[in-house]
C-alpha positions in Angstrom: -55.4 59.3 35.8 -55.8 56.8 32.8 -53.9 57.6 29.8 -55.9 58.5 26.5 -55.3 57.4 22.9 -57.1 60.3 21.2 -59.0 63.5 21.7 -61.5 64.4 19.3 -62.9 67.9 19.5 -65.4 70.0 17.5 -67.4 73.3 17.4 -70.4 71.5 18.7 -71.0 68.0 20.4 -74.4 66.4 20.5 -74.1 63.5 22.9 -77.9 62.5 22.5 -78.0 61.9 26.2 -78.9 64.0 28.0 -81.8 64.5 25.5 -81.5 67.7 23.2 -78.1 68.8 24.8 -75.5 70.6 22.6 -72.1 71.3 23.9 -69.8 73.9 22.5 -66.1 73.5 22.2 -66.0 70.2 23.8 -64.1 66.9 23.2 -64.6 63.4 23.4 -61.5 61.5 24.9 -61.0 57.9 23.6 -59.2 55.2 25.1 -59.0 51.4 24.0 -61.9 52.0 21.8 -64.2 53.4 24.4 -65.4 56.8 25.5 -63.1 57.8 28.5 -64.5 61.3 29.0 -66.5 64.2 27.6 -64.9 67.5 28.6 -64.4 71.1 27.5 -61.8 71.1 24.8 -59.1 72.9 27.0 -59.6 70.7 30.0 -59.4 67.6 27.6 -56.1 69.0 26.3 -54.6 69.9 29.7 -55.7 66.5 31.3 -54.5 64.3 28.4 -51.5 66.1 26.9 -50.0 62.9 25.3 -53.1 62.1 23.4 -53.4 62.6 19.7 -55.7 65.5 19.0 -58.1 65.7 16.1 -59.8 69.0 15.8 -62.9 69.8 13.5 -63.4 73.5 13.9 -66.7 73.8 11.7 -68.2 70.5 12.7 -70.8 68.6 14.8 -69.4 65.6 16.6 -72.1 63.2 17.4 -72.5 59.4 17.7 -72.7 57.4 14.5 -76.0 56.9 13.0 -77.8 53.5 13.3 -79.7 52.1 10.5 -82.0 49.8 12.2 -83.4 48.0 9.3 -82.0 47.2 6.0 -81.3 44.4 3.5 -77.9 45.6 2.7 -76.9 43.2 -0.1 -80.0 44.4 -2.2 -77.8 47.3 -3.2 -77.1 45.2 -6.2 -80.8 45.3 -7.1 -81.0 49.0 -6.7 -83.3 50.6 -9.5 -84.1 47.3 -10.9 -87.8 47.4 -10.4 -89.0 51.0 -9.5 -92.5 52.5 -9.5 -94.4 49.3 -8.7 -96.9 48.4 -5.9 -95.3 46.4 -3.1 -97.1 43.1 -4.0 -96.0 43.4 -7.7 -92.5 44.4 -6.8 -92.0 41.6 -4.4 -93.8 38.9 -6.2 -93.0 39.5 -9.7 -89.6 41.1 -9.6 -87.7 40.9 -6.2 -88.4 37.3 -5.3 -87.7 35.8 -8.6 -84.5 37.8 -9.0 -83.4 36.6 -5.5 -84.0 32.9 -6.6 -82.0 33.4 -9.6 -79.1 35.5 -8.7 -78.7 35.5 -4.8 -75.6 33.4 -3.8 -72.9 33.9 -1.1 -70.9 35.8 -3.6 -74.0 38.1 -4.5 -74.4 38.8 -0.8 -70.6 39.4 -0.1 -70.4 42.0 -2.9 -73.6 43.4 -2.2 -72.9 44.1 1.5 -69.5 45.4 0.7 -71.2 48.2 -1.4 -73.8 48.8 1.1 -71.4 49.2 3.9 -69.2 51.5 1.9 -72.2 53.6 1.3 -73.4 53.8 4.9 -69.8 54.7 6.1 -69.5 57.5 3.8 -73.0 58.6 5.0 -72.3 58.5 8.7 -73.9 55.2 9.5 -71.7 53.1 11.9 -74.2 50.3 12.9 -77.0 48.6 10.9 -79.5 46.0 11.3 -79.5 43.7 8.4 -82.1 40.9 7.3 -81.0 39.0 4.6 -79.8 35.4 3.2 -76.4 34.1 3.9 -76.0 35.8 7.4 -72.6 34.0 7.7 -71.3 35.9 4.7 -72.8 39.1 6.0 -71.2 38.7 9.5 -67.7 37.9 8.0 -67.8 40.9 5.7 -69.0 43.3 8.6 -66.3 41.7 10.9 -63.6 42.5 8.1 -64.9 45.9 7.4 -64.7 47.5 10.8 -68.2 48.3 10.8 -70.8 47.3 13.4 -74.1 45.3 12.6 -76.8 43.3 14.2 -77.1 40.4 11.6 -80.4 38.7 11.2 -80.9 34.9 11.4 -83.6 35.0 8.5 -86.5 32.6 8.8 -89.2 31.7 6.4 -91.4 28.7 5.7 -90.6 28.3 2.0 -87.2 27.2 0.6 -84.7 29.5 -0.6 -81.0 29.3 -1.7 -80.1 29.7 2.0 -82.3 27.0 3.6 -85.1 24.6 2.6 -87.4 24.7 5.7 -88.1 26.8 8.9 -86.1 24.5 11.1 -83.0 24.5 8.7 -83.1 28.3 8.7 -83.1 28.2 12.4 -80.2 25.7 12.8 -78.2 27.4 10.3 -78.9 30.7 11.9 -77.9 29.4 15.3 -74.7 28.2 13.9 -73.8 31.8 12.8 -74.8 32.9 16.3 -72.3 30.5 17.8 -69.6 31.4 15.4 -69.8 35.1 16.2 -70.6 35.0 19.9 -68.7 37.6 21.7 -67.5 39.4 18.6 -66.9 43.2 19.5 -68.8 44.4 16.5 -70.9 41.6 15.2 -74.2 40.6 17.1 -77.3 38.6 16.0 -80.9 38.9 16.0 -83.7 36.4 14.8 -85.2 37.8 11.7 -88.5 36.0 10.8 -89.6 37.8 7.6 -93.3 38.5 8.4 -96.4 37.0 10.0 -97.5 36.1 6.5 -94.5 34.0 5.7 -93.9 32.3 9.1 -96.2 29.7 10.8 -97.4 29.7 14.3 -95.2 26.8 15.4 -92.1 28.5 14.0 -93.0 31.6 15.9 -93.3 29.5 19.2 -89.7 28.1 18.6 -88.4 31.7 17.9 -89.9 33.0 21.0 -88.4 30.2 23.2 -85.0 30.6 21.8 -85.0 34.3 21.9 -86.0 34.3 25.6 -83.6 31.7 26.6 -80.5 33.3 24.6 -81.7 36.9 25.2 -81.3 37.6 21.5 -83.5 40.4 19.8 -86.1 39.7 17.2 -86.9 41.8 14.2 -89.5 41.4 11.4 -91.9 43.3 9.0 -95.2 43.8 10.6 -98.4 45.6 9.5 -96.6 46.8 6.3 -99.6 47.2 4.2 -103.4 47.0 4.3 -103.5 44.1 2.4 -101.5 42.3 5.1 -104.2 43.1 7.5 -107.1 41.9 5.3 -105.4 38.6 4.5 -104.6 37.9 8.0 -108.1 38.5 9.1 -109.3 36.1 6.3 -106.7 33.4 7.2 -106.4 33.7 11.1 -109.5 35.8 12.0 -107.5 38.5 13.7 -105.0 41.2 12.7 -101.3 40.2 12.6 -100.4 42.0 15.9 -103.2 40.3 17.9 -101.9 36.9 16.5 -98.4 37.8 17.4 -99.4 38.8 20.8 -101.3 35.3 21.3 -98.0 33.7 20.5 -96.1 35.8 23.0 -94.1 37.5 20.4 -94.8 41.1 21.5 -91.9 41.5 24.2 -89.1 44.1 24.5 -86.9 41.8 22.3 -89.2 42.5 19.3 -88.5 45.4 16.7 -91.5 45.5 14.4 -90.6 47.1 11.3 -92.9 49.4 9.0 -96.1 49.4 11.2 -98.0 51.7 8.8 -101.5 50.1 9.8 -102.1 50.7 13.4 -105.0 51.4 15.4 -105.0 53.2 18.7 -105.4 50.1 21.2 -102.5 48.5 19.1 -100.3 51.6 20.0 -101.2 51.1 23.6 -100.5 47.4 23.3 -96.9 48.1 21.9 -96.2 50.7 24.6 -97.3 48.2 27.3 -95.3 45.4 25.9 -92.2 47.3 25.4 -92.0 46.6 21.6 -89.6 48.7 19.4 -91.0 50.1 16.0 -88.5 50.6 13.2 -89.9 53.5 10.9 -88.9 53.3 7.3 -90.6 56.4 5.8 -88.9 56.6 2.4 -89.4 52.9 1.6 -93.1 53.1 2.7 -93.6 56.2 0.5 -91.9 54.8 -2.5 -93.9 51.6 -2.4 -97.1 53.4 -1.2 -97.3 51.0 1.7 -99.1 53.3 4.0 -98.1 56.0 6.7 -96.7 55.1 10.0 -98.4 57.2 12.9 -95.0 58.2 14.2 -96.2 61.3 16.4 -98.7 58.9 18.1 -96.1 56.2 18.7 -93.8 58.7 20.3 -96.4 60.2 22.3 -97.3 56.9 23.8 -93.7 56.1 24.9 -92.9 53.5 22.1 -89.2 53.3 21.3 -89.2 54.3 17.5 -85.9 53.8 15.6 -85.3 54.7 12.0 -84.2 52.5 9.0 -83.8 52.8 5.3 -85.1 49.4 4.3 -83.2 48.0 1.3 -81.8 50.0 -1.7 -84.1 48.1 -3.9 -87.2 49.8 -2.3 -85.7 53.1 -1.1 -83.4 53.5 -3.4 -80.5 54.6 -1.0 -79.0 53.9 2.4 -79.1 57.6 3.5 -79.9 58.1 7.1 -79.7 62.0 6.8 -82.4 61.8 4.0 -84.4 59.4 6.1 -84.4 61.7 9.2 -85.5 64.8 7.2 -88.3 62.6 5.6 -89.4 61.3 8.9 -89.6 64.6 10.5 -91.6 66.4 7.6 -93.7 63.4 7.0 -94.8 63.1 10.6 -95.9 66.8 10.6 -98.0 66.3 7.6 -99.6 63.2 8.9 -100.4 64.8 12.2 -101.3 68.2 10.5 -99.2 69.6 13.2 -95.8 71.5 12.8 -94.8 71.0 16.5 -94.7 67.3 16.5 -91.8 65.1 16.2 -89.0 67.6 16.8 -85.6 67.5 15.2 -84.0 66.4 18.4 -86.5 63.4 18.5 -85.7 62.4 15.0 -81.8 62.5 15.6 -82.5 60.2 18.8 -84.5 57.9 16.4 -81.4 57.7 14.2 -79.1 56.9 17.1 -79.9 55.8 20.6 -83.5 54.4 19.7 -81.9 52.5 16.8 -79.2 51.0 19.1 -81.9 50.1 21.8 -84.2 48.4 19.0 -81.1 46.3 18.2 -80.1 45.4 21.6 -77.1 47.6 21.6 -78.4 50.6 23.6 -75.9 49.9 26.3 -72.9 50.0 23.9 -73.6 52.7 21.1 -76.0 55.3 20.2 -75.0 58.2 22.6 -71.7 59.8 23.7 -71.3 58.5 27.3 -68.2 57.4 29.1 -67.9 53.5 29.0 -69.6 53.3 25.5 -67.9 52.3 22.5 -66.4 55.2 20.5 -68.6 55.1 17.3 -68.4 58.8 16.4 -69.0 60.9 13.4 -68.2 64.5 12.4 -70.4 66.7 10.1 -69.1 69.8 8.5 -71.7 72.7 8.8 -69.6 75.2 7.0 -71.3 74.5 3.7 -73.5 77.2 2.5 -76.7 75.2 2.8 -76.1 74.8 6.3 -75.4 78.4 7.1 -76.0 80.2 9.4 -76.3 77.7 12.4 -78.8 78.7 15.0 -79.3 75.2 16.1 -76.7 72.4 15.3 -79.5 69.7 15.8 -81.9 71.3 13.4 -79.1 71.6 10.9 -78.2 67.9 11.1 -82.0 67.0 10.4 -83.3 69.7 8.1 -80.4 70.7 5.9 -77.5 68.2 6.2 -76.8 66.0 3.3 -74.7 62.8 3.7 -71.7 64.2 1.9 -71.1 66.5 4.7 -69.9 63.6 6.9 -66.2 64.0 7.0 -65.0 61.5 9.6 -66.1 58.3 11.1 -64.7 56.2 14.0 -65.9 52.8 15.0 -64.6 51.5 18.2 -62.1 54.4 18.2 -60.8 53.3 14.9 -60.7 56.0 12.2 -62.4 54.6 9.1 -63.4 57.8 7.1 -61.1 60.8 7.0 -62.1 64.0 5.1 -64.7 61.8 3.3 -62.2 59.3 2.2 -62.5 55.6 3.4 -59.2 54.5 5.1 -59.9 50.7 5.1 -62.3 49.9 2.3 -61.0 49.3 -1.3 -63.6 51.7 -3.0 -62.4 50.9 -6.6 -62.6 47.2 -6.2 -65.9 47.3 -4.5 -67.6 49.6 -7.2 -65.9 47.4 -9.9 -67.6 44.3 -8.6 -70.9 46.1 -8.2 -70.6 47.1 -11.9 -69.9 43.7 -13.0 -73.0 42.5 -11.2 -75.0 45.1 -13.1 -73.7 44.0 -16.5 -74.6 40.4 -15.7 -78.1 41.1 -14.5 -78.8 43.7 -17.3 -77.6 41.2 -19.9 -79.6 38.2 -18.5 -82.8 40.2 -18.0 -82.5 41.8 -21.3 
């Protein structure tokens, strides 16, 4: 018998795999940062009497949530340019602000704020796409959180790089620096078909295949993107990407609000993942992702918040509820996209989209011990007929009491145990003063 470090038990345990299962009065046994076993609480205590026991009597124990797509440092632009169409928001506000303000220090302070927000909301893993991925990776490594960090690629120059080749070379240097890190992985992050050339996509495809590194990009986000692609390339973006060999199981296509039936079939056949960002799409009026059709076709659909500049939060519980309700409205059927499916989107499906499905996203022996506890004793979550339904339809992120990542207790009774919350908030406030003064 192997010794154990800790036993974490709760009223309900939702392992995600097997799908839809809810265990009562069970415990997760942790050893060396990994899940050793999942047992009835009494059996766990009897089998591992020397282990530290943490019991949460009114809680659900489940895998940490996976925010599969965000631009984390953009927390410092939160609320700066609200209630605008995507083109106006991006071209007249966000890109000019990034050109003026984004530095390594900006990214460091923004990612620290984002990681604190996500930690307190039960997110243990994120897929980030932004400038200065070296800074992002260092902050994630120091924080105890887990992330897949995007090696951003564009054709036009920015503060991070001057050409597509420089984006790739600098990104690959970060990949080499963090290769083998237990909590930091990397992915190629070409921004979108309309900002990346065919030759660059071909280089990314070869590198991704050779290195077995995932790829994530914005695809089919708006109707305008489709129209412009048809004018410039005489085809829709997905058709162009398919011709370039980009539609593979390594690709996670973000947004996907403009899809035809045959394109959904192609995604399923090629094994492409989709990252659904419902609240950002709604706020920017970008379109509606056909979630129920994608799931029915067998496409792996994950869930992301997008950046706080367009959402305006990094709240995966809110994202789950919005995704579930919106899907029913779009399909005009109340029985599509059930709570259990949405919860899997926010956990295991997200991990798979980031290439981490064998490590996190479900409670299984051998996987990393990335766990959260959610308190269902609050009035708004009572009575409990289905723990999974409560997680999706009633739970708010302030009900998250505990977070463990790789077995390390990072949040206890809602209080961060590692992050310096006061210092992080002070730096965010200083940035707000600076941006407000200069813009004013």
